[in-house]
Backbone as JSON Lines, residues from 0, in Angstrom:
{"i":0,"aa":"M","n":[-34.98,22.53,-25.13],"ca":[-34.11,23.03,-24.22],"c":[-33.55,24.38,-24.8]}
{"i":1,"aa":"S","n":[-33.57,25.42,-23.81],"ca":[-33.11,26.77,-24.09],"c":[-31.61,26.76,-24.33]}
{"i":2,"aa":"W","n":[-31.23,27.76,-24.99],"ca":[-29.82,28.06,-25.38],"c":[-28.93,28.09,-24.09]}
{"i":3,"aa":"Q","n":[-29.35,28.91,-23.09],"ca":[-28.76,29.09,-21.83],"c":[-28.59,27.67,-21.07]}
{"i":4,"aa":"S","n":[-29.71,26.83,-20.99],"ca":[-29.61,25.47,-20.52],"c":[-28.55,24.84,-21.04]}
{"i":5,"aa":"S","n":[-28.6,24.76,-22.37],"ca":[-27.56,23.94,-23.16],"c":[-26.21,24.32,-22.77]}
{"i":6,"aa":"Q","n":[-25.98,25.66,-22.62],"ca":[-24.6,26.29,-22.47],"c":[-24.2,25.83,-20.99]}
{"i":7,"aa":"S","n":[-25.22,25.86,-20.09],"ca":[-24.89,25.58,-18.65],"c":[-24.5,24.05,-18.59]}
{"i":8,"aa":"I","n":[-25.24,23.2,-19.33],"ca":[-24.78,21.82,-19.21],"c":[-23.47,21.47,-19.74]}
{"i":9,"aa":"Q","n":[-23.35,22.13,-20.98],"ca":[-21.83,22.05,-21.46],"c":[-20.75,22.57,-20.49]}
{"i":10,"aa":"F","n":[-21.06,23.6,-19.92],"ca":[-20.11,24.16,-18.9],"c":[-19.92,23.17,-17.72]}
{"i":11,"aa":"L","n":[-20.97,22.64,-17.26],"ca":[-20.85,21.78,-16.19],"c":[-20.14,20.49,-16.45]}
{"i":12,"aa":"Q","n":[-20.37,19.91,-17.83],"ca":[-19.6,18.77,-18.23],"c":[-18.09,19.15,-18.37]}
{"i":13,"aa":"S","n":[-17.88,20.19,-18.98],"ca":[-16.51,20.59,-19.15],"c":[-15.74,20.77,-17.8]}
{"i":14,"aa":"S","n":[-16.5,21.44,-16.93],"ca":[-15.98,21.61,-15.48],"c":[-15.71,20.32,-14.88]}
{"i":15,"aa":"F","n":[-16.58,19.41,-14.97],"ca":[-16.38,18.11,-14.35],"c":[-15.29,17.41,-15.03]}
{"i":16,"aa":"I","n":[-15.08,17.22,-16.24],"ca":[-14.06,16.54,-17.04],"c":[-12.83,17.31,-16.54]}
{"i":17,"aa":"L","n":[-12.71,18.48,-16.52],"ca":[-11.38,19.21,-15.97],"c":[-11.02,18.78,-14.73]}
{"i":18,"aa":"K","n":[-12.05,18.9,-13.61],"ca":[-11.7,18.41,-12.29],"c":[-11.39,17.01,-12.2]}
{"i":19,"aa":"F","n":[-11.96,16.06,-13.04],"ca":[-11.7,14.7,-12.97],"c":[-10.25,14.57,-13.47]}
{"i":20,"aa":"S","n":[-9.89,15.13,-14.59],"ca":[-8.56,14.96,-15.15],"c":[-7.53,15.54,-14.15]}
{"i":21,"aa":"I","n":[-7.74,16.61,-13.39],"ca":[-6.76,17.07,-12.5],"c":[-6.6,16.07,-11.3]}
{"i":22,"aa":"T","n":[-7.61,15.66,-10.89],"ca":[-7.68,14.57,-9.71],"c":[-6.78,13.24,-10.17]}
{"i":23,"aa":"L","n":[-7.08,12.8,-11.42],"ca":[-6.38,11.75,-11.92],"c":[-4.81,12.04,-12.1]}
{"i":24,"aa":"F","n":[-4.65,13.2,-12.56],"ca":[-3.16,13.57,-12.84],"c":[-2.37,13.78,-11.55]}
{"i":25,"aa":"T","n":[-3.11,14.32,-10.33],"ca":[-2.65,14.28,-8.96],"c":[-2.32,12.99,-8.43]}
{"i":26,"aa":"L","n":[-3.32,12.26,-8.64],"ca":[-3.12,10.89,-8.01],"c":[-1.91,10.0,-8.69]}
{"i":27,"aa":"S","n":[-1.86,10.22,-10.06],"ca":[-0.58,9.54,-10.64],"c":[0.64,10.23,-10.31]}
{"i":28,"aa":"L","n":[0.65,11.47,-9.92],"ca":[1.87,12.05,-9.52],"c":[2.3,11.37,-8.04]}
{"i":29,"aa":"N","n":[1.26,11.37,-7.29],"ca":[1.47,10.88,-5.82],"c":[2.0,9.36,-5.93]}
{"i":30,"aa":"L","n":[1.53,8.73,-6.81],"ca":[1.96,7.27,-6.79],"c":[3.3,7.22,-7.49]}
{"i":31,"aa":"A","n":[3.55,7.98,-8.56],"ca":[4.88,8.07,-9.41],"c":[5.93,8.52,-8.34]}
{"i":32,"aa":"C","n":[5.59,9.31,-7.51],"ca":[6.67,9.98,-6.64],"c":[6.95,9.22,-5.33]}
{"i":33,"aa":"Q","n":[6.23,8.31,-5.0],"ca":[6.38,7.44,-3.88],"c":[7.61,6.68,-3.99]}
{"i":34,"aa":"D","n":[8.44,6.64,-2.86],"ca":[9.64,5.98,-2.68],"c":[9.55,4.65,-3.16]}
{"i":35,"aa":"P","n":[10.44,3.96,-3.83],"ca":[10.3,2.56,-4.21],"c":[10.5,1.56,-3.03]}
{"i":36,"aa":"V","n":[11.31,1.93,-2.06],"ca":[11.37,1.21,-0.78],"c":[10.11,1.29,-0.13]}
{"i":37,"aa":"E","n":[9.51,2.41,0.01],"ca":[8.08,2.61,0.66],"c":[7.05,1.75,-0.01]}
{"i":38,"aa":"Q","n":[6.97,1.79,-1.34],"ca":[6.14,1.07,-2.02],"c":[6.27,-0.47,-1.85]}
{"i":39,"aa":"K","n":[7.5,-0.89,-1.67],"ca":[7.75,-2.44,-1.39],"c":[7.31,-2.6,0.0]}
{"i":40,"aa":"C","n":[7.69,-1.72,0.97],"ca":[7.35,-1.96,2.3],"c":[5.91,-2.09,2.61]}
{"i":41,"aa":"N","n":[5.19,-1.13,1.8],"ca":[3.71,-1.21,1.9],"c":[3.16,-2.68,1.52]}
{"i":42,"aa":"Q","n":[3.66,-3.25,0.56],"ca":[3.33,-4.57,-0.07],"c":[3.75,-5.66,1.12]}
{"i":43,"aa":"V","n":[4.9,-5.49,1.58],"ca":[5.31,-6.53,2.57],"c":[4.49,-6.43,3.83]}
{"i":44,"aa":"C","n":[4.19,-5.24,4.26],"ca":[3.36,-5.04,5.53],"c":[1.95,-5.47,5.35]}
{"i":45,"aa":"D","n":[1.36,-5.26,4.26],"ca":[0.15,-5.94,3.93],"c":[0.1,-7.42,4.13]}
{"i":46,"aa":"I","n":[1.18,-8.11,3.44],"ca":[1.4,-9.53,3.66],"c":[1.61,-9.94,4.94]}
{"i":47,"aa":"F","n":[2.35,-9.08,5.86],"ca":[2.7,-9.32,7.19],"c":[1.43,-9.45,8.08]}
{"i":48,"aa":"V","n":[0.6,-8.36,7.86],"ca":[-0.59,-8.45,8.56],"c":[-1.54,-9.57,8.42]}
{"i":49,"aa":"S","n":[-1.62,-9.9,7.05],"ca":[-2.47,-10.92,6.66],"c":[-1.81,-12.31,7.19]}
{"i":50,"aa":"C","n":[-0.59,-12.52,7.02],"ca":[-0.01,-13.71,7.45],"c":[-0.1,-13.79,9.08]}
{"i":51,"aa":"T","n":[-0.02,-12.68,9.75],"ca":[-0.08,-12.72,11.29],"c":[-1.58,-13.33,11.55]}
{"i":52,"aa":"E","n":[-2.5,-12.81,10.89],"ca":[-3.88,-13.23,11.12],"c":[-3.91,-14.79,10.76]}
{"i":53,"aa":"K","n":[-3.48,-15.08,9.85],"ca":[-3.6,-16.57,9.35],"c":[-2.87,-17.4,10.43]}
{"i":54,"aa":"T","n":[-1.75,-17.13,10.74],"ca":[-0.88,-17.84,11.68],"c":[-1.62,-17.99,13.01]}
{"i":55,"aa":"L","n":[-2.14,-16.94,13.52],"ca":[-2.79,-16.85,14.79],"c":[-4.26,-17.32,14.73]}
{"i":56,"aa":"K","n":[-4.76,-17.41,13.54],"ca":[-6.13,-18.0,13.21],"c":[-7.14,-17.0,13.96]}
{"i":57,"aa":"Q","n":[-6.84,-15.68,13.68],"ca":[-7.71,-14.66,14.21],"c":[-8.03,-13.57,13.24]}
{"i":58,"aa":"T","n":[-9.15,-12.88,13.38],"ca":[-9.4,-11.68,12.4],"c":[-9.18,-10.48,13.42]}
{"i":59,"aa":"F","n":[-8.25,-9.67,13.08],"ca":[-7.99,-8.46,13.7],"c":[-8.97,-7.33,13.53]}
{"i":60,"aa":"S","n":[-9.3,-6.54,14.42],"ca":[-9.94,-5.35,14.05],"c":[-9.3,-4.35,13.13]}
{"i":61,"aa":"P","n":[-10.04,-3.57,12.44],"ca":[-9.19,-2.51,11.68],"c":[-8.34,-1.69,12.44]}
{"i":62,"aa":"E","n":[-8.62,-1.32,13.82],"ca":[-7.55,-0.6,14.44],"c":[-6.26,-1.34,14.71]}
{"i":63,"aa":"I","n":[-6.47,-2.73,15.14],"ca":[-5.17,-3.56,15.42],"c":[-4.44,-3.74,14.14]}
{"i":64,"aa":"K","n":[-5.23,-3.92,12.94],"ca":[-4.42,-4.09,11.66],"c":[-3.73,-2.77,11.27]}
{"i":65,"aa":"K","n":[-4.33,-1.65,11.59],"ca":[-3.61,-0.34,11.34],"c":[-2.3,-0.16,12.16]}
{"i":66,"aa":"Q","n":[-2.49,-0.62,13.57],"ca":[-1.23,-0.56,14.42],"c":[-0.21,-1.42,14.02]}
{"i":67,"aa":"G","n":[-0.65,-2.81,13.54],"ca":[0.44,-3.62,13.21],"c":[1.08,-3.25,11.85]}
{"i":68,"aa":"R","n":[0.2,-2.69,11.01],"ca":[0.73,-2.17,9.68],"c":[1.74,-1.08,9.85]}
{"i":69,"aa":"L","n":[1.47,0.01,10.84],"ca":[2.39,1.12,11.05],"c":[3.66,0.57,11.76]}
{"i":70,"aa":"S","n":[3.56,-0.42,12.84],"ca":[4.76,-0.86,13.37],"c":[5.58,-1.63,12.24]}
{"i":71,"aa":"C","n":[4.9,-2.4,11.42],"ca":[5.67,-3.11,10.44],"c":[6.37,-2.02,9.33]}
{"i":72,"aa":"L","n":[5.7,-0.97,8.95],"ca":[6.19,-0.01,8.03],"c":[7.4,0.71,8.74]}
{"i":73,"aa":"D","n":[7.38,0.96,9.96],"ca":[8.55,1.63,10.77],"c":[9.7,0.64,10.77]}
{"i":74,"aa":"G","n":[9.44,-0.64,10.88],"ca":[10.57,-1.62,11.01],"c":[11.14,-1.75,9.65]}
{"i":75,"aa":"C","n":[10.25,-1.77,8.66],"ca":[10.59,-2.06,7.21],"c":[11.48,-1.02,6.69]}
{"i":76,"aa":"T","n":[10.99,0.29,6.83],"ca":[11.83,1.44,6.47],"c":[13.12,1.59,7.11]}
{"i":77,"aa":"T","n":[13.18,1.1,8.39],"ca":[14.34,1.21,9.14],"c":[15.41,0.15,8.79]}
{"i":78,"aa":"H","n":[14.83,-1.14,8.79],"ca":[15.71,-2.32,8.57],"c":[15.31,-3.05,7.17]}
{"i":79,"aa":"N","n":[15.19,-2.3,6.09],"ca":[14.61,-2.76,4.95],"c":[15.49,-3.77,4.15]}
{"i":80,"aa":"S","n":[16.63,-3.8,4.39],"ca":[17.44,-4.85,3.57],"c":[17.01,-6.25,3.88]}
{"i":81,"aa":"D","n":[17.02,-6.73,5.19],"ca":[16.63,-8.01,5.54],"c":[15.15,-8.45,5.16]}
{"i":82,"aa":"I","n":[14.43,-7.52,5.45],"ca":[12.84,-7.75,5.24],"c":[12.51,-7.8,3.71]}
{"i":83,"aa":"L","n":[13.12,-6.72,2.99],"ca":[12.85,-6.74,1.53],"c":[13.5,-8.03,0.87]}
{"i":84,"aa":"Q","n":[14.67,-8.22,1.33],"ca":[15.37,-9.67,0.59],"c":[14.5,-10.79,0.96]}
{"i":85,"aa":"C","n":[13.95,-10.99,2.11],"ca":[13.12,-12.1,2.42],"c":[11.86,-12.08,1.41]}
{"i":86,"aa":"Y","n":[11.34,-10.96,1.45],"ca":[10.16,-10.76,0.51],"c":[10.34,-11.12,-0.97]}
{"i":87,"aa":"D","n":[11.67,-10.63,-1.35],"ca":[11.99,-11.0,-2.86],"c":[12.37,-12.53,-3.02]}
{"i":88,"aa":"Q","n":[12.83,-13.12,-1.88],"ca":[13.05,-14.64,-2.08],"c":[11.93,-15.49,-1.96]}
{"i":89,"aa":"V","n":[10.95,-14.98,-1.2],"ca":[9.76,-15.97,-0.98],"c":[8.32,-15.47,-1.34]}
{"i":90,"aa":"G","n":[8.33,-14.18,-1.66],"ca":[6.99,-13.65,-2.11],"c":[6.06,-13.54,-1.0]}
{"i":91,"aa":"D","n":[4.82,-13.91,-1.37],"ca":[3.76,-13.76,-0.27],"c":[3.59,-15.19,0.35]}
{"i":92,"aa":"S","n":[4.43,-15.92,0.45],"ca":[4.39,-17.3,1.27],"c":[4.54,-16.93,2.8]}
{"i":93,"aa":"C","n":[3.48,-17.06,3.51],"ca":[3.53,-16.72,4.96],"c":[4.6,-17.57,5.68]}
{"i":94,"aa":"Q","n":[4.76,-18.86,5.39],"ca":[5.67,-19.74,6.06],"c":[7.18,-19.41,5.58]}
{"i":95,"aa":"G","n":[7.32,-19.18,4.39],"ca":[8.6,-18.89,3.77],"c":[8.99,-17.49,4.27]}
{"i":96,"aa":"F","n":[8.26,-16.55,4.36],"ca":[8.52,-15.28,4.75],"c":[8.98,-15.36,6.26]}
{"i":97,"aa":"A","n":[8.23,-15.99,7.22],"ca":[8.56,-16.07,8.5],"c":[9.86,-16.85,8.73]}
{"i":98,"aa":"T","n":[10.05,-17.91,7.95],"ca":[11.18,-18.63,8.2],"c":[12.45,-17.81,7.65]}
{"i":99,"aa":"C","n":[12.34,-17.25,6.73],"ca":[13.43,-16.28,6.14],"c":[13.85,-15.23,7.32]}
{"i":100,"aa":"L","n":[12.71,-14.57,7.81],"ca":[13.12,-13.56,8.74],"c":[13.75,-14.2,9.94]}
{"i":101,"aa":"Q","n":[13.33,-15.41,10.41],"ca":[13.94,-15.99,11.62],"c":[15.33,-16.24,11.28]}
{"i":102,"aa":"Q","n":[15.64,-16.79,10.06],"ca":[17.04,-17.13,9.63],"c":[17.79,-15.8,9.6]}
{"i":103,"aa":"M","n":[17.33,-14.77,9.15],"ca":[18.07,-13.39,9.02],"c":[18.37,-12.99,10.52]}
{"i":104,"aa":"D","n":[17.44,-13.15,11.42],"ca":[17.6,-12.73,12.76],"c":[18.74,-13.53,13.46]}
{"i":105,"aa":"S","n":[18.81,-14.78,13.25],"ca":[19.63,-15.66,13.93],"c":[21.21,-15.41,13.42]}
{"i":106,"aa":"L","n":[21.37,-14.82,12.16],"ca":[22.59,-14.58,11.49],"c":[23.26,-13.34,12.26]}
{"i":107,"aa":"E","n":[22.27,-12.49,12.84],"ca":[22.82,-11.12,13.52],"c":[23.55,-11.41,14.73]}
């Protein structure tokens, strides 16, 4: 291998490592800067969509899942205290989550 080829390979490797490091750093900043309520709402809405499919015994299309998730996120970020309180109490139990939300709704 010639000296120039060796230098070119080293440059490409260094360039790749630098780009990869910058990408990882940027991703970690995005995750670290995400609002804690938003992070929790994302978890809750994933569970909500999954539980809805299980309860209705249907598999939704990706578009329906996306719409349901967006509606859930909108509701969660607006009324997060009740929704997140239920999530904290029952975790990812579909029945427990639904029951808790119904009870919260009847208290209002």
